[in-house]
C-alpha positions as CSV (number, residue, x, y, z in Angstrom):
1,M,33.6,8.7,0.7
2,I,29.3,8.7,-0.2
3,T,27.7,9.8,2.6
4,V,23.9,9.3,3.9
5,D,21.4,12.2,3.2
6,E,20.4,13.9,6.2
7,E,16.8,14.5,4.6
8,F,17.0,10.7,4.3
9,I,17.9,10.0,7.5
10,Y,15.1,12.8,9.3
11,E,12.8,10.8,6.9
12,V,13.0,7.4,7.4
13,T,13.7,8.0,11.5
14,R,10.7,10.0,11.7
15,D,7.3,8.4,13.5
16,D,4.7,7.5,10.8
17,D,1.8,9.1,12.9
18,A,3.4,12.2,12.1
19,V,3.0,12.8,8.9
20,S,-0.1,12.4,6.5
21,K,-0.5,9.4,4.5
22,E,-0.1,11.1,1.2
23,E,3.3,12.0,2.7
24,L,4.3,8.3,4.1
25,M,3.8,6.9,0.4
26,T,5.2,9.7,-1.2
27,D,8.4,9.8,0.3
28,S,8.8,5.9,0.4
29,Q,8.0,5.6,-3.2
30,A,11.4,8.3,-3.4
31,W,13.3,5.9,-1.3
32,L,12.1,3.0,-3.6
33,K,13.0,5.1,-7.2
34,V,16.5,5.5,-6.3
35,R,16.9,1.9,-5.6
36,V,15.3,0.4,-8.1
37,D,17.2,2.6,-10.9
38,D,20.2,1.2,-9.4
39,E,19.0,-2.1,-9.7
40,N,17.9,-1.9,-13.5
41,F,21.5,-0.2,-14.2
42,V,23.2,-3.0,-13.0
43,L,21.2,-5.3,-14.4
44,D,21.2,-3.8,-17.7
45,T,25.2,-3.0,-17.8
46,I,25.5,-7.1,-16.9
47,K,22.9,-8.3,-19.9
48,E,24.3,-6.2,-22.2
49,A,28.2,-6.9,-21.6
50,K,27.1,-10.7,-21.6
51,N,25.6,-10.2,-25.1
52,S,28.1,-7.7,-26.8
53,G,31.5,-9.7,-25.2
54,T,32.4,-6.5,-24.6
55,L,32.3,-3.9,-21.6
56,S,30.5,-0.4,-21.7
57,T,32.2,2.7,-20.1
58,A,30.2,1.9,-16.9
59,W,32.8,-0.9,-16.2
60,H,35.9,0.6,-14.2
61,T,38.6,-2.2,-14.5
62,S,41.7,-2.6,-16.1
63,D,41.0,-6.6,-16.4
64,A,38.1,-6.6,-18.9
65,D,39.2,-10.3,-20.1
66,T,38.6,-11.7,-16.2
67,V,35.3,-9.5,-15.6
68,L,34.1,-11.3,-19.0
69,S,35.2,-14.5,-18.0
70,V,33.0,-14.3,-15.0
71,I,29.9,-12.8,-17.1
72,N,30.2,-15.7,-19.6
73,R,29.2,-17.9,-16.5
74,I,26.1,-16.1,-16.1
75,D,23.0,-17.5,-17.4
76,T,21.0,-14.2,-17.7
77,D,17.8,-16.4,-18.9
78,K,17.3,-17.2,-15.4
79,I,17.6,-14.2,-12.9
80,G,16.4,-14.3,-9.2
81,L,16.6,-10.8,-7.2
82,T,16.7,-10.5,-3.5
83,G,17.3,-7.8,-0.9
84,H,17.2,-6.9,2.8
85,S,14.6,-4.1,4.1
86,L,14.4,-1.5,1.5
87,G,16.6,-3.6,-1.0
88,G,14.0,-6.3,-0.5
89,A,11.2,-3.7,-1.7
90,S,12.9,-2.7,-5.2
91,A,13.4,-6.8,-5.6
92,V,9.8,-6.7,-5.3
93,A,9.3,-3.7,-7.6
94,L,11.3,-4.9,-10.2
95,G,9.6,-8.4,-10.1
96,R,6.5,-6.8,-11.2
97,E,7.9,-4.1,-13.2
98,R,10.7,-6.7,-15.9
99,T,9.8,-9.6,-17.8
100,D,12.8,-11.1,-17.2
101,I,12.9,-12.1,-13.7
102,D,12.4,-15.3,-12.6
103,A,11.8,-15.3,-8.7
104,V,12.3,-13.1,-5.9
105,I,13.0,-13.1,-2.4
106,D,12.4,-10.0,0.1
107,I,14.1,-9.7,3.4
108,D,12.3,-8.2,5.8
109,G,11.0,-5.4,3.4
110,T,8.1,-3.8,2.9
111,M,6.9,-4.1,-0.3
112,M,6.1,0.0,-0.6
113,G,6.0,-0.6,-4.8
114,E,2.5,-2.3,-4.4
115,I,1.2,0.8,-2.5
116,T,-0.4,2.8,-5.4
117,G,-2.3,5.6,-3.7
118,V,-4.6,7.0,-0.8
119,M,-8.2,6.8,-1.5
120,N,-10.5,7.7,1.5
121,G,-7.7,7.8,3.9
122,E,-6.8,4.3,3.3
123,Y,-4.1,3.0,1.2
124,T,-4.3,1.2,-1.7
125,Y,-2.7,-1.9,-3.6
126,D,-1.8,-3.3,-7.1
127,S,-4.7,-5.6,-7.5
128,E,-3.0,-7.6,-10.5
129,S,-1.6,-10.8,-9.7
130,Y,2.3,-10.7,-8.9
131,P,3.5,-12.1,-11.9
132,V,6.4,-14.1,-10.5
133,P,7.3,-16.5,-7.7
134,V,8.1,-14.7,-4.0
135,L,9.2,-15.9,-1.0
136,A,8.7,-13.0,1.8
137,L,11.2,-13.6,4.7
138,F,10.5,-11.8,8.7
139,T,11.3,-11.8,11.5
140,E,8.6,-13.1,14.1
141,N,7.9,-9.6,15.5
142,N,7.6,-8.1,12.4
143,Y,4.7,-10.4,10.6
144,N,3.0,-10.0,14.3
145,M,3.1,-6.0,13.4
146,I,2.0,-6.4,9.9
147,E,-1.1,-8.7,11.3
148,S,-1.6,-5.9,13.7
149,D,-1.0,-2.8,11.4
150,E,-4.5,-0.9,11.3
151,S,-2.4,1.8,9.1
152,G,-2.3,-0.3,6.0
153,F,1.3,0.8,5.3
154,Y,2.7,-2.4,6.2
155,R,0.1,-4.9,5.6
156,V,0.6,-4.3,2.2
157,N,2.6,-7.3,2.5
158,E,0.5,-9.7,3.1
159,N,-2.0,-8.6,0.5
160,M,1.1,-9.0,-2.0
161,I,1.6,-12.4,-1.1
162,N,-2.0,-13.4,-1.6
163,N,-1.7,-11.9,-4.9
164,A,1.3,-13.8,-6.3
165,K,1.7,-16.5,-8.7
166,D,3.7,-18.6,-5.5
167,G,3.4,-16.7,-3.1
168,R,4.6,-17.7,0.6
169,I,5.4,-16.1,4.1
170,V,8.3,-17.2,6.3
171,T,9.0,-16.3,9.7
172,F,11.9,-16.2,12.1
173,E,11.8,-17.0,15.9
174,N,13.9,-14.8,18.5
175,A,15.5,-12.7,15.6
176,E,15.2,-9.5,14.9
177,H,15.9,-6.9,11.4
178,M,19.9,-6.8,11.3
179,D,19.9,-10.9,12.2
180,F,19.2,-11.1,8.2
181,T,22.5,-9.6,7.7
182,D,25.8,-10.2,8.9
183,L,26.2,-7.3,10.9
184,P,26.3,-9.4,14.6
185,L,28.2,-11.7,13.3
186,F,31.5,-8.9,12.8
187,S,30.2,-6.5,15.4
188,P,28.1,-7.2,18.2
189,F,28.1,-3.9,19.1
190,L,26.6,-2.6,16.0
191,G,24.5,-5.5,15.6
192,N,22.6,-4.9,19.0
193,M,22.5,-1.1,18.8
194,L,20.5,-1.7,15.3
195,G,18.7,-4.8,16.2
196,S,19.8,-7.7,16.9
197,G,17.5,-11.0,18.9
198,E,18.5,-13.8,20.9
199,R,19.4,-15.8,18.7
200,D,22.6,-17.5,17.7
201,N,23.9,-15.4,14.6
202,E,26.1,-18.0,12.6
203,E,22.7,-20.4,13.3
204,M,20.6,-17.6,11.6
205,M,22.5,-17.0,8.2
206,N,23.6,-20.8,7.9
207,T,19.6,-20.9,8.0
208,L,18.5,-17.9,5.7
209,N,21.5,-19.2,3.4
210,S,20.0,-22.8,3.1
211,V,16.2,-21.4,2.5
212,V,17.6,-18.9,-0.4
213,L,19.3,-21.4,-1.6
214,N,16.5,-23.4,-1.9
215,W,14.3,-21.2,-3.3
216,F,16.7,-20.3,-6.3
217,D,17.6,-23.4,-6.9
218,Y,14.0,-24.6,-7.5
219,Y,12.8,-21.4,-9.2
220,L,16.2,-20.9,-11.4
221,K,18.0,-23.8,-11.4
222,G,14.8,-26.7,-11.7
223,N,16.9,-28.0,-9.5
224,G,15.2,-30.6,-6.5
225,A,11.8,-29.6,-4.6
226,L,10.8,-27.0,-2.1
227,N,11.8,-27.8,1.4
228,I,10.8,-24.4,3.0
229,L,9.0,-24.3,6.0
230,P,6.7,-21.8,7.1
231,Q,8.6,-21.0,10.3
232,Y,12.4,-21.1,11.7
């Protein structure tokens, strides 16, 4: 069992107004680095296994043949990344850092890796064009928060989308943060406690899945056309 670090919980639940912009940026970059390092490890380990045809000691399995049979079906020349919340932020960060990523989807996450510093009391953002197609999915409420953000911390999302090779924002009505996960389906109580809207959970997941599949089919497989609406 691995329990959540208490200092991390304190940092992510405290009021942003209680800390300076420099502190908030430092904390958020630290949270992000843990996830970026994890994703880099997973991607590199899978690619190594595909290229070598063997499993390194990083793989804890007694059935290497079955694992390798799955890995051999993976096209490691076409990599798409997606994640929810902080996982979305790390997917975006990797899309900028690595040269082997072909498409990214950020699901209701603040793209904190795009914040480069604080100057004259204002956040600064990465000004280089984002190199791969990126789709940002937000609840309507969270998108409105971005639009009205005076701190500049959340407005980074809009700045980045406008700076991307193909950047698009899609909003979901009557949904909240946890509705982008299957938590409300198997535990409505926890879903409501952590943030679930009035939208039908099964319909929400089916719609979300169709949007994600359409984006990756188009950019990773070259299949069909993009039929993604600006709002659902």
